[in-house]
C-alpha positions as CSV (number, residue, x, y, z in Angstrom):
1,X,15.3,85.7,19.5
2,X,13.8,82.4,20.1
3,X,17.1,80.9,20.5
4,X,18.2,83.9,23.1
5,X,15.2,83.0,25.1
6,X,15.8,79.2,24.9
7,X,19.3,79.7,26.2
8,X,18.1,81.9,28.9
9,X,15.5,79.2,30.0
10,X,18.4,76.5,29.9
11,X,20.9,78.4,32.0
12,X,17.5,79.2,34.6
13,X,16.8,75.6,34.8
14,X,20.3,74.9,35.1
15,X,20.7,77.3,37.9
16,X,17.8,75.9,39.7
17,X,18.9,72.3,39.5
18,X,22.2,73.3,40.8
19,X,20.5,75.6,43.8
20,X,18.1,72.3,44.6
21,X,21.1,69.9,44.5
22,X,23.1,72.3,46.7
23,X,20.0,72.3,49.4
24,X,19.7,68.7,49.0
25,X,23.4,68.3,49.9
26,X,23.4,70.8,52.7
27,X,20.2,68.7,54.0
28,X,22.3,65.8,54.2
29,X,25.3,67.0,55.5
30,X,23.3,68.8,58.4
31,X,22.5,66.0,61.2
32,X,19.4,66.3,63.4
33,X,20.0,66.6,66.8
34,X,16.3,66.7,67.9
35,X,15.3,64.4,70.7
36,X,15.7,64.0,74.5
37,X,19.4,63.4,75.7
38,X,21.1,62.5,79.0
39,X,24.8,63.1,79.9
40,X,26.7,59.6,79.9
41,X,30.1,61.0,80.9
42,X,32.6,64.1,80.7
43,X,36.2,63.7,80.8
44,X,36.8,65.7,84.1
45,X,36.2,62.5,86.3
46,X,35.9,63.2,90.1
47,X,32.5,64.3,91.1
48,X,29.6,62.6,89.6
49,X,27.1,66.0,89.5
50,X,29.4,69.0,88.8
51,X,32.9,69.3,87.0
52,X,35.6,69.0,89.7
53,X,38.0,71.6,88.5
54,X,38.2,75.4,88.7
55,X,39.6,77.5,86.1
56,X,42.9,79.2,87.0
57,X,42.2,83.0,87.9
58,X,44.4,85.8,87.8
59,X,44.9,88.2,90.5
60,X,42.0,90.5,90.0
61,X,39.6,87.6,89.6
62,X,41.1,86.1,92.6
63,X,40.4,89.0,95.0
64,X,36.7,89.2,93.6
65,X,35.7,85.8,94.2
66,X,37.6,85.7,97.4
67,X,35.5,88.6,98.7
68,X,32.2,87.2,97.7
69,X,32.9,83.9,99.5
70,X,34.1,85.8,102.7
71,X,31.0,87.7,102.4
72,X,28.2,85.1,101.8
73,X,27.8,81.8,103.2
74,X,28.0,79.7,99.9
75,X,28.7,76.4,101.3
76,X,25.5,76.2,103.4
77,X,23.4,78.5,101.0
78,X,24.6,76.7,97.8
79,X,23.3,78.4,94.6
80,X,21.4,75.4,93.1
81,X,20.1,74.4,96.3
82,X,18.5,77.9,96.5
83,X,17.2,77.4,92.8
84,X,19.7,79.6,91.2
85,X,19.9,78.7,87.5
86,X,23.1,77.3,86.6
87,X,23.6,79.3,83.3
88,X,26.7,78.6,81.2
89,X,28.5,76.2,81.0
90,X,27.2,74.2,83.8
91,X,23.8,73.9,82.4
92,X,25.5,71.6,79.6
93,X,26.6,68.9,81.8
94,X,23.7,69.1,84.3
95,X,23.2,68.7,88.1
96,X,22.9,64.7,88.3
97,X,22.6,64.2,84.7
98,X,19.2,66.1,84.3
99,X,18.0,65.5,80.8
100,X,17.7,68.0,78.0
101,X,15.3,68.4,74.8
102,X,16.6,69.5,71.8
103,X,14.2,71.0,69.0
104,X,15.8,71.6,65.8
105,X,14.5,74.1,63.3
106,X,16.3,75.1,59.9
107,X,17.0,78.7,61.6
108,X,17.0,77.9,65.0
109,X,17.9,75.2,67.8
110,X,16.0,75.4,71.1
111,X,17.6,73.5,74.1
112,X,15.3,72.8,76.9
113,X,17.1,71.6,80.0
114,X,15.1,70.0,83.2
115,X,17.8,71.4,85.4
116,X,15.9,74.6,86.7
117,X,13.7,74.8,83.4
118,X,16.4,76.5,81.9
119,X,16.2,77.3,77.8
120,X,18.8,78.0,75.4
121,X,18.3,79.4,71.7
122,X,21.0,78.6,69.5
123,X,20.5,81.1,66.2
124,X,21.6,79.6,62.8
125,X,20.5,82.4,60.5
126,X,23.8,84.0,60.5
127,X,23.1,87.0,62.8
128,X,25.4,88.5,65.5
129,X,24.8,89.1,69.0
130,X,22.7,92.3,69.7
131,X,24.9,94.9,71.4
132,X,22.2,96.1,73.4
133,X,20.9,93.0,74.8
134,X,21.5,92.6,78.5
135,X,23.7,89.5,79.9
136,X,21.8,86.3,80.7
137,X,22.6,83.1,82.8
138,X,22.8,81.1,79.6
139,X,24.2,83.9,77.4
140,X,23.4,84.5,73.7
141,X,24.4,81.7,71.2
142,X,24.8,81.5,67.3
143,X,26.0,78.4,65.3
144,X,27.1,77.5,62.3
145,X,27.6,74.3,60.3
146,X,31.1,72.9,59.4
147,X,30.2,69.8,57.7
148,X,28.2,67.5,60.0
149,X,29.5,69.7,62.9
150,X,27.7,72.3,64.8
151,X,30.0,75.1,66.0
152,X,28.6,77.3,68.7
153,X,29.5,80.7,69.9
154,X,27.9,82.0,73.1
155,X,28.8,85.4,74.5
156,X,27.0,87.9,76.6
157,X,27.0,85.3,80.0
158,X,26.3,87.3,83.2
159,X,29.4,87.6,85.6
160,X,29.6,84.6,88.4
161,X,31.5,85.6,91.1
162,X,30.7,82.1,93.5
163,X,32.4,78.7,93.1
164,X,31.8,76.5,90.1
165,X,33.2,78.4,87.1
166,X,33.4,81.9,88.1
167,X,33.7,84.2,85.1
168,X,33.4,88.0,84.1
169,X,30.8,89.2,81.9
170,X,33.5,88.6,78.9
171,X,33.5,85.1,79.4
172,X,32.6,82.7,76.1
173,X,32.1,79.4,75.3
174,X,32.6,77.5,72.1
175,X,31.0,74.2,71.5
176,X,31.4,71.5,68.6
177,X,28.2,69.4,68.3
178,X,28.6,66.0,66.5
179,X,27.5,62.6,66.5
180,X,29.8,59.6,67.2
181,X,29.1,55.8,67.6
182,X,29.6,54.4,71.1
183,X,31.8,51.8,69.6
184,X,34.4,54.5,69.0
185,X,34.9,56.0,72.5
186,X,35.6,54.6,75.7
187,X,32.7,54.7,78.0
188,X,33.3,55.2,81.7
189,X,30.3,56.9,82.9
190,X,30.3,59.2,85.8
191,X,31.6,56.5,88.1
192,X,34.5,54.4,86.5
193,X,33.9,51.6,88.7
194,X,30.2,51.2,87.4
195,X,30.5,52.0,83.4
196,X,27.3,52.1,81.9
197,X,26.2,49.7,78.9
198,X,25.9,52.4,75.9
199,X,25.2,51.6,72.4
200,X,24.6,53.3,69.0
201,X,24.8,56.9,68.4
202,X,26.1,59.4,71.0
203,X,25.9,63.2,71.1
204,X,29.4,64.6,71.6
205,X,29.9,68.3,72.7
206,X,33.4,69.7,72.7
207,X,33.2,72.4,75.0
208,X,36.0,75.4,75.0
209,X,35.9,78.2,77.8
210,X,37.8,81.2,78.0
211,X,37.7,84.6,79.7
212,X,40.2,87.1,78.9
213,X,39.4,89.3,81.9
214,X,39.6,86.5,84.7
215,X,41.5,83.8,83.4
216,X,45.1,83.0,83.6
217,X,45.2,80.3,81.3
218,X,43.3,80.0,77.8
219,X,41.3,77.1,76.1
220,X,39.6,75.2,79.1
221,X,38.5,71.8,77.9
222,X,35.5,69.7,78.7
223,X,34.3,67.0,76.5
224,X,30.5,65.9,77.5
225,X,28.9,62.9,76.0
226,X,25.0,62.2,75.7
227,X,22.8,59.2,74.8
228,X,19.4,59.4,73.3
229,X,16.8,58.6,75.9
230,X,14.0,57.1,73.7
231,X,11.2,56.9,76.1
232,X,11.9,59.9,78.3
233,X,9.3,62.2,79.4
234,X,10.7,65.7,80.2
235,X,9.7,66.8,83.8
236,X,9.7,70.3,85.2
237,X,11.7,71.4,87.9
238,X,9.8,72.6,91.2
239,X,12.5,73.5,93.2
240,X,11.4,77.2,93.7
241,X,8.1,76.0,95.1
242,X,9.7,74.0,97.8
243,X,11.7,77.4,98.9
244,X,8.4,79.2,98.7
245,X,6.4,76.7,100.6
246,X,9.4,77.0,103.3
247,X,9.0,80.5,103.6
248,X,5.3,80.5,104.0
249,X,5.7,77.9,106.9
250,X,7.9,80.2,108.9
251,X,5.2,82.5,108.8
252,X,2.2,80.4,108.9
253,X,-0.5,81.4,111.3
254,X,-1.4,78.5,113.7
255,X,-5.1,78.1,113.3
256,X,-7.1,77.9,116.9
257,X,-8.6,74.6,118.0
258,X,-12.3,74.9,118.0
259,X,-13.8,74.8,121.6
260,X,-10.7,76.2,123.4
């Protein structure tokens, strides 16, 4: 009886040791992306602020987006200039390189962007997107680890009919986050004639976009490179306050001058 108990105790101890080792190895294998990051470059060079390509649309999508542009003056009333959140995928390459802060926890990564104060929550607990959840500009993201690479699947992104990556509600984004040393890649920056001096560890984001309902092609890819901004302080985006003040000025009542 005592021998059996000793054997069971030994097995339990061994199991606990294996579990502890697995947990330790997992912690070592999973890099920590925490910090404030700024975009160095993307591989779709041309315009520094926006990815200068558009996905090839099928006939249905062409008709929908053309009708939107014909109805609304999107050239003079540009969405970002009116404080409309860029959403996915644009929030990940920023407008003018807006900084983003990554807060990493075991079960979730929270991404906070200076751009329109947008935030993303990337769930790492094995969940699937809730069916009854409404679409959002940044969608719903779940992630999983493949070694030292974080693979993120984003769905439930709100339909966007305006220029700059139009997409239907079936739009999806797959991201692969990992670290790479600056010495291993070609640094061009956003303006190849003025490449920045970048050293050390960089965050790479390989993005793949698909839309089975609107896109004529598959697997639109953009790779974005970020560097850690050691002393960066995240600021709020007060864009909407300016629009509000402009509207107030248009309806402002001029106070009477004393003595008149």
